[in-house]
LUMVO-427951 format. One line per 4 residues: number of its first residue (from 1); their letters; for each residue z, x, y of C-alpha. Coordinates in steps of 0.2 Angstrom, whole numbers. Example, Ala and Ser with C-alpha at 12.3 -4.5 7.8 and 13.67 -1.06 7.14 Angstrom:
2
1 = as = 39,62,-22; 36,68,-5
//
This chain:
445
1 = dsgp = 296,-500,265; 288,-494,281; 270,-490,279; 262,-473,285
5 = serk = 258,-480,302; 276,-485,305; 283,-469,298; 271,-460,309
9 = kskm = 278,-468,325; 295,-462,320; 290,-444,319; 290,-430,333
13 = ccsy = 277,-417,334; 281,-400,326; 286,-388,340; 276,-374,331
17 = genc = 260,-384,333; 245,-374,325; 256,-360,321; 267,-370,309
21 = yrrn = 267,-361,292; 279,-373,283; 274,-379,266; 288,-390,262
25 = pthf = 282,-409,260; 299,-415,268; 294,-405,284; 278,-415,285
29 = teyl = 287,-432,282; 298,-428,297; 286,-420,310; 268,-424,315
33 = hphl = 254,-411,315; 239,-417,325; 228,-402,321; 230,-405,302
37 = dely = 226,-424,304; 210,-418,313; 206,-405,299; 209,-418,285
41 = shqk = 198,-430,294; 183,-419,289; 188,-418,271; 179,-428,258
45 = dgee = 189,-437,244; 187,-428,227; 180,-412,234; 188,-395,237
49 = lkvp = 198,-394,253; 190,-382,266; 194,-376,283; 178,-379,294
53 = sgyk = 169,-363,298; 171,-366,317; 189,-369,317; 199,-354,324
57 = akid = 214,-353,313; 230,-346,321; 238,-343,304; 232,-338,287
61 = tdii = 219,-351,280; 228,-351,263; 243,-359,272; 232,-372,280
65 = ldql = 224,-376,264; 241,-378,256; 246,-389,270; 231,-400,268
69 = qiyr = 234,-401,249; 251,-408,254; 242,-421,265; 231,-426,250
73 = dkgf = 245,-426,237; 257,-436,248; 245,-448,257; 249,-442,275
77 = apen = 230,-442,280; 225,-455,293; 210,-462,284; 220,-465,268
81 = eiqn = 235,-473,276; 232,-491,269; 228,-486,252; 242,-474,251
85 = aere = 254,-487,258; 250,-497,242; 251,-482,231; 268,-477,238
89 = kqdt = 275,-494,233; 270,-491,215; 282,-482,202; 278,-464,202
93 = tdkk = 289,-458,188; 273,-456,177; 266,-443,189; 266,-425,184
97 = piav = 277,-414,195; 269,-403,207; 274,-385,211; 280,-387,229
101 = gsni = 268,-378,241; 255,-376,228; 240,-387,222; 243,-381,204
105 = dinq = 252,-393,192; 267,-385,184; 263,-394,168; 245,-386,168
109 = gsgk = 241,-372,157; 238,-368,139; 235,-385,131; 251,-395,133
113 = rkgf = 260,-382,142; 276,-376,134; 291,-370,142; 288,-352,149
117 = afrl = 301,-344,136; 290,-350,122; 274,-342,130; 284,-326,133
121 = aeag = 289,-325,115; 270,-327,110; 265,-313,123; 275,-300,114
125 = pynf = 276,-285,112; 268,-282,129; 275,-297,139; 262,-294,152
129 = flta = 254,-308,162; 242,-310,176; 245,-323,190; 235,-339,190
133 = irds = 222,-340,203; 222,-356,213; 203,-357,215; 199,-351,197
137 = ppth = 203,-366,186; 201,-357,170; 216,-346,174; 227,-362,175
141 = keal = 225,-364,157; 226,-346,151; 241,-343,140; 244,-326,149
145 = sirf = 243,-333,166; 259,-335,176; 265,-343,192; 281,-338,201
149 = hell = 291,-354,198; 289,-352,179; 300,-337,180; 314,-350,184
153 = dptm = 309,-361,170; 325,-368,162; 319,-362,145; 322,-345,151
157 = gdld = 340,-348,153; 353,-357,164; 351,-347,180; 367,-341,188
161 = sslq = 361,-330,202; 346,-318,206; 342,-302,215; 324,-300,223
165 = infm = 319,-283,228; 302,-283,237; 292,-277,252; 286,-293,260
169 = veld = 296,-309,258; 291,-326,264; 308,-335,263; 302,-353,265
173 = wlle = 289,-351,251; 302,-342,240; 315,-356,242; 301,-369,238
177 = mykv = 298,-360,222; 317,-360,218; 317,-379,222; 305,-383,208
181 = yghe = 319,-382,195; 334,-385,207; 339,-367,209; 338,-367,229
185 = skpl = 357,-367,231; 361,-353,218; 367,-336,224; 352,-325,229
189 = fily = 352,-307,236; 336,-301,244; 332,-283,247; 316,-282,258
193 = gqed = 305,-269,267; 295,-277,281; 304,-283,296; 306,-302,296
197 = dmlk = 314,-313,309; 321,-326,296; 329,-313,285; 337,-301,298
201 = dpks = 349,-314,306; 363,-318,293; 368,-333,303; 351,-341,300
205 = lphn = 352,-340,281; 358,-353,270; 376,-350,264; 370,-344,246
209 = ikar = 358,-331,252; 361,-313,258; 347,-301,264; 347,-283,268
213 = rikp = 332,-274,275; 328,-257,267; 321,-247,282; 305,-236,278
217 = safg = 307,-218,276; 297,-206,286; 283,-206,274; 283,-222,265
221 = hhht = 289,-240,263; 301,-250,252; 288,-256,241; 297,-260,225
225 = kmsl = 293,-277,218; 306,-282,205; 317,-297,201; 334,-297,191
229 = fyyk = 339,-314,184; 357,-317,178; 361,-332,168; 377,-342,164
233 = dnsm = 379,-334,147; 380,-317,155; 363,-312,149; 350,-304,160
237 = rvvv = 331,-303,163; 321,-290,172; 304,-294,180; 292,-280,188
241 = stan = 276,-286,196; 263,-280,209; 266,-295,220; 275,-297,237
245 = liss = 286,-313,238; 273,-322,249; 262,-337,245; 245,-328,247
249 = dwyn = 250,-314,234; 254,-328,221; 240,-340,225; 223,-332,226
253 = rtqg = 226,-314,221; 227,-307,204; 244,-298,201; 251,-291,186
257 = vwvs = 268,-297,180; 279,-289,166; 294,-300,160; 307,-293,150
261 = pscp = 315,-302,134; 332,-309,137; 345,-295,137; 362,-301,131
265 = qlpv = 379,-295,137; 387,-281,126; 402,-286,116; 418,-285,126
269 = etdt = 426,-267,127; 410,-259,121; 406,-242,130; 395,-246,145
273 = rage = 383,-232,140; 379,-242,124; 364,-255,125; 351,-242,129
277 = spte = 333,-245,124; 322,-232,114; 314,-229,131; 330,-226,141
281 = fkad = 325,-241,152; 344,-245,156; 347,-227,162; 332,-227,173
285 = llry = 335,-244,180; 353,-239,184; 348,-222,192; 335,-232,203
289 = mafy = 348,-245,208; 361,-231,212; 349,-223,224; 351,-237,237
293 = qlpa = 369,-233,239; 373,-251,244; 391,-257,241; 383,-275,240
297 = lqew = 374,-269,224; 389,-264,214; 391,-281,206; 373,-281,200
301 = msrl = 376,-263,194; 391,-268,184; 381,-282,176; 368,-270,171
305 = rktd = 380,-258,163; 387,-272,153; 370,-278,147; 361,-273,130
309 = fsai = 344,-268,134; 340,-262,117; 326,-275,114; 315,-267,129
313 = rvfl = 300,-257,123; 293,-251,140; 297,-236,151; 302,-239,169
317 = vasv = 294,-227,182; 302,-228,199; 299,-220,215; 311,-216,229
321 = pgch = 311,-207,246; 314,-189,247; 308,-172,241; 314,-170,223
325 = rgpe = 315,-152,216; 321,-145,199; 327,-157,186; 326,-171,198
329 = sdkw = 307,-169,200; 304,-177,183; 314,-192,187; 303,-201,200
333 = ghrr = 286,-206,204; 270,-198,197; 280,-183,190; 290,-195,180
337 = lghl = 274,-203,173; 268,-185,169; 284,-181,160; 283,-197,149
341 = lkkh = 265,-194,145; 267,-176,140; 282,-182,129; 274,-198,121
345 = atlp = 255,-199,124; 244,-193,109; 226,-196,106; 222,-207,91
349 = slls = 223,-198,75; 206,-205,69; 196,-195,82; 187,-180,76
353 = pser = 192,-162,82; 177,-163,94; 181,-180,100; 199,-175,103
357 = nesw = 194,-161,114; 182,-171,125; 188,-174,143; 195,-191,145
361 = pvia = 193,-198,163; 208,-203,174; 204,-220,182; 216,-226,196
365 = qcss = 215,-243,204; 224,-247,221; 224,-260,235; 228,-248,249
369 = igtl = 224,-230,253; 233,-219,265; 230,-201,270; 225,-190,255
373 = gagp = 222,-174,264; 208,-163,269; 200,-162,252; 202,-169,234
377 = dtwm = 212,-155,228; 225,-157,242; 234,-170,232; 223,-183,222
381 = cgel = 214,-171,211; 229,-159,212; 246,-164,207; 242,-183,205
385 = rtsm = 228,-179,193; 239,-166,184; 253,-179,181; 241,-193,176
389 = sqrs = 232,-182,163; 247,-176,153; 248,-178,135; 257,-172,120
393 = vqpg = 247,-157,113; 244,-158,94; 239,-145,82; 221,-141,83
397 = dmpq = 219,-147,101; 210,-135,112; 214,-132,131; 204,-144,141
401 = pppk = 197,-143,159; 204,-156,171; 197,-173,168; 186,-183,179
405 = fkvi = 195,-193,192; 189,-210,197; 196,-223,209; 192,-242,209
409 = ypsl = 193,-249,226; 185,-266,232; 169,-264,242; 163,-275,256
413 = rnvk = 152,-285,243; 168,-287,232; 178,-294,247; 164,-306,253
417 = sshd = 162,-313,235; 181,-316,233; 189,-333,234; 195,-330,251
421 = dllg = 178,-322,258; 181,-309,271; 199,-315,274; 203,-308,257
425 = gscl = 202,-291,264; 218,-293,274; 228,-286,259; 217,-270,258
429 = pysr = 224,-259,271; 212,-243,273; 208,-239,291; 192,-232,297
433 = rthe = 201,-219,306; 209,-213,290; 193,-214,280; 184,-203,293
437 = kqtw = 196,-189,289; 193,-190,271; 175,-195,268; 175,-184,252
441 = lrkf = 183,-199,244; 167,-208,242; 161,-198,228; 176,-203,218
445 = l = 174,-221,220
//
């Protein structure tokens, strides 16, 4: 076997230089990255990897840290060449597998980590998880933490194909996640919103991947974050999250992820209108998918019609472009939320009459803020608050004034104390120019 020095001589420098964003270990076996060699020379064994404060990074530092972690895991670093040459000759079959592109062990978790399907069963009836945070070790062991590759765990089913619907997609990272359990060659259809050079050219994509950009409307973006997984036994699973399909969203930012139970195929010749959940999840999902008007989605819609969603116990609230009037207005966005709250939300029966009639606040949390209008009543404390404060009126309930409306949005102190320091603010778009037009928002924070 050739040692690291010989292996190094046989490699060429990566043409992207300091702009290289790859996180596939094979790439670092084939190409040299002198800037990473230099950065790694400043690291200390056993200590947390860091990007020196004086280094002017040309890409996201999260990506650089992941690349340095690959150096550490695979023994590419110059000062460790001799000891790693010996280590590479040893049998590595007893090593725990590593999630490609991540520094989190895929076996890490709640005690001896079970297959994800077992943890999902224990998470019922809510099936709600938060993403594990790379720089927060306690989250690695939390039973209700999740990493993207766990959605592809073999215990969840024998994957046949999948549909990813999202805003931002980092294809290299996504395929690395699929590779963890050997799914990188299975059919994958991607609907995405943000322009991407790798996805827009069909000729550059692997043969098993199709991608279609959903162009933004005049007043919004294609911001859905949903996954559909189809299995060899014809069952399906739906995942809805708050995360883009990019590494930084899944590594060091808290995201919410809802995972459906396994939904089996309906018996042959069953009416496709069957298999509805008590929440009309199936009808709402089909209505949303039909809005795309994409022939390429017909196969997936056919699968959905043949699927039994009766085990699902959540409501799906979708948003689509356009101005919706009449009966259609209660099918989308916050108006849909208000409709469902008015129909199903009741205050606890144990409350006294006076407690039942106290004003309950509406608390909203967001990561980005756009133009809200000249004053609070223009939209936020107008139609949005009206929708979010709906409830089913019970006998004895008195008319109530509009509830207080509060917004949770990170402050500068919050961002500076985050794991990524000020760089963590890159995912919080709210421009000074926009804020200067709506300074009234401060009193609602």
